[in-house]
N, C-alpha and C positions, 0 to 999 in steps of 0.2 A: 504493500500500500504506500503511495507517495506521501512524503512529509507534508503536513498541513502548512500552507504558506503564511497565513496570518490569522489572528484571532478575530472574532466577531465583535461588534460594538458592545454587545451585552457582556461578553466574556472579559473585554478590556475594563469595563466599568466595575464588574464584580472583582476583578483582580486589584484594581485601584482602591476599592472600598476595603478589601481584606488585608492589604499590605500598606501600612503607614509609610509615608515617604515616597511612594511610587510616583505620585503626581508631581511633587517638587523635583524629583530626579528627572522626570520627563520634560518638565518645563525648563529646567536649567540647561538641558542639552539641546532641546528643540523648540525654543520659545518663538522662533520665527514662523512656526507652523500652527495649525489649529490644535486644540487640546486633544482631540480624538486622534489626529495624525501623530502628535507627539507621543502619546501612549502606544500607538500602533508601532511606531519606529522603535521605541524603547523595548517593547515586548520582543521584537525580532532580534534586537541587539543582545538582549539577555539570553534568548534561546540559542543564538548562534555564537555566543561568547565574543561579541564585538564590543569595543569601547564606544559608548555613546558619545556623540560629538557633532560638530558641524555636518550638515547634510546638503548634498548637491547632486545634480544630474551628471552623467558622464561628460557631456559637453561643458557643463558649468565648471567642473573640476579642470578640464583642459584650459578653459579661459583663465583660471587661476594658476596655471602652470603646474598642475598636479595630474598624475596619471593613475587611473584605477588599475590596481594590480590584476594581472592575468588570472582568470579563474574565479574572480569574485562575482557573486550574484547580487542583484540589486535589492534594495529595501523597498517594500511595497507600501504605497500610500494611496489614499482615496483622493481622486482628483476629478474636477468637472470636465467632461468631454463634450465639445460642441456637436450638435446634431442639426443639420439643416433640413428643413421641410418646406415643400412648395405648397402654397395655398391657392385655391381657385375661388373666384367670386361667382355668384349666381346671375350676374348681370348678363343680359342678352348680348350686349356689346362685347366685342373681342378685346379683352384687356390682358396685358402680360401677367403671368402668374407671379405672385410675390414670394420671395424666399425669406423664411424666418429661421433664426438660429435659436435653438433651445439647448439646454445642458442636462446631461445625465451623469451621475457620479459613477465612476468605475475605479477598480483597484488596479494599479499599474506598478510594476517593479522597475521604476526609472531612476531611483536615487541610490547614492552610496554615502556612507559616513566617512569622515576623515581617516579613520583607522584602516579603511580599505584602499587608501591611496598612498602615493609617494611623490615627493617633489619638493617645491619651494614651500617655505613657511606661509601659513594663511592667516588672515585676520579673523579673530573670533569676536563677534558682536557681543557687547555687554548685555546682561539681562535688564530689560527696561523696568523703570519704577512703576508704581501704581498710585493713583489718587482717586478716592471715592467720588468727590465732587465733580472731577473731570469726567468720570464714567457716567454719572447721572446726567450731566449736561450733554454729552455726546449721544446718549440714548434717549434724550428728551423726556427724562423722568424727573418729576418734581417732588421734593420733600414737603409734607404738610404737617401741621401740628397733630400730635397724638391726643385724641379726644375720647378714647375708650375708658370706661370707668371700671371694667373688669380687671382686677389686679393680676390675673394670670395671663392676660394677653400680652404677648411680646411685641407684636407689630401687625400691620395690615397693609394690603395693597388694593387699589381700585383704579380702573382705567390706567393712566400713566402717572399715578401718584402713589407714594409710599409714606408710611409713618412708622416710627420705631419708638417704643415706650422708653421714657427716660430711666426706667427701672429695669430695662432688659439686661439679663445676665451677660449676654455676649452681643452687644449692639452691632458690631461689624458682621457677625454671622447672620443675625436677624436681617440686617440691611441686604446682604447678598441674597438671602432667601426671598425677601419681598421683591427685590429687583428681578430675580429669576422668574417669579410669577408673571411680571409684566413682559419680560423678554420672551417668555414661552407662550404668551398669548392667553394666559389663564384669566386675566382680568378684563377681557374684552366686554363682558356683559354683566359682571357682578363684582361685589366687594369680597375679598378673601381675608379672613381673620385667623390668626395663628396663635395658639397658646403654647405652653411649655411642652406639652405632649402633642406632637403633630399627628393628625388623624391618618389612618391607614388608607390613604387614597393615592392613586397614581400621580395626581397633580402635585400633592404634597411631597411625594418621594422624588419627583423630578426636581422640584425647587430645592429640597434639602440636599440632593445630590450635587446640584450646581453650587450651593453654599459650601459643601464639603470640598469640591474641586478648587473653588476660589480661596478658601481659608488655607488649605494645605499648600497650594501653589505659592501663595504669598507668605507662608510661614506664620500665619495668624492662629490664635487660639480658637477652639471650637470644632476642629476637625473630628476629635474623638466623640464629641456629643453627636455630631451628624452621623459618624460611622456606626455608633451604637444603635441609633434608630434604624438606619438603612439595613444593617445586618439583621436586626430583629425582624424587619419587614420581609427580608429575603428568606427567613426561616419557613414562612408559609407560602412563598412563591418560588418557583423554580429559578427564575431569573427575570430581571427587568427586560422587557421586550427590546429587540434590537432597534426598532424605530424610535422608541422612547429614549434609549441610551444615546442614539445619534442626536436627538433633540437636546439632551442634557449637555453633550459635548459642544454642540453648536452654540447653545446659550452661554455656557461658561466662557467659551472663546470670545464671544461678542462682548461680554462684560469685561474680561481681562484686557482685551485690546482697546476697549473704549476708555479705560482708565489710565492709558499711557499719556502722560503730560506732553504737550508740545515742547519743542526745543526752546530752552530758555525759561520755561516755567517750572514750578515746583513739581 
């Protein structure tokens, strides 16, 4: 039986939840890529005993005056592939068909890590900083005053607004959780209120998973609180569905990239 080339999104999320430090390791090595692809690349490096590090295509390494070693196989990432479709109108008049480009995501083994190459020294980009207010502004999310009288409520989200209790035990974790609800589209039609014990619902698991990824990636407290809840939920479920795991990775990537300050700012 041929060796499995890469893990599924659900498997990557489970692995990251069960292994503290995995997301920080992935982000440290592959922060220029989406969180899902960073974990995907790290999983392959660990399995193949490769040193995680800068990642580039064969041509990209040649441009940096480095050569991929003979016999090395590529690292698989998920990438958008353009698909052109021709559309026709119902008009009786003869009009030229319009060509539309859509994108489908495909797994391709086009990349190689630095450890698979040899040649001149290469520049390694520094890990970018993160600022919560910058992320909120970029994502067009507004903070509003916390007006819930229930002392157990940590925060809530509605439409593109969030509020975090001044008494929240882990305000940054709660902020990530509420922002995740917005980014994931959970607040399009209703207000979501969260207490200390998050309900066993897929929306809550998605938001808590995003909070876990953000907290651990940035080295903030709260990851173990998130991890404990998610692991408890997974005891009764085989695995978070792949499509949900993909949404979680996409939301976490959006938040982390949105919080990178512009050059010259804090």
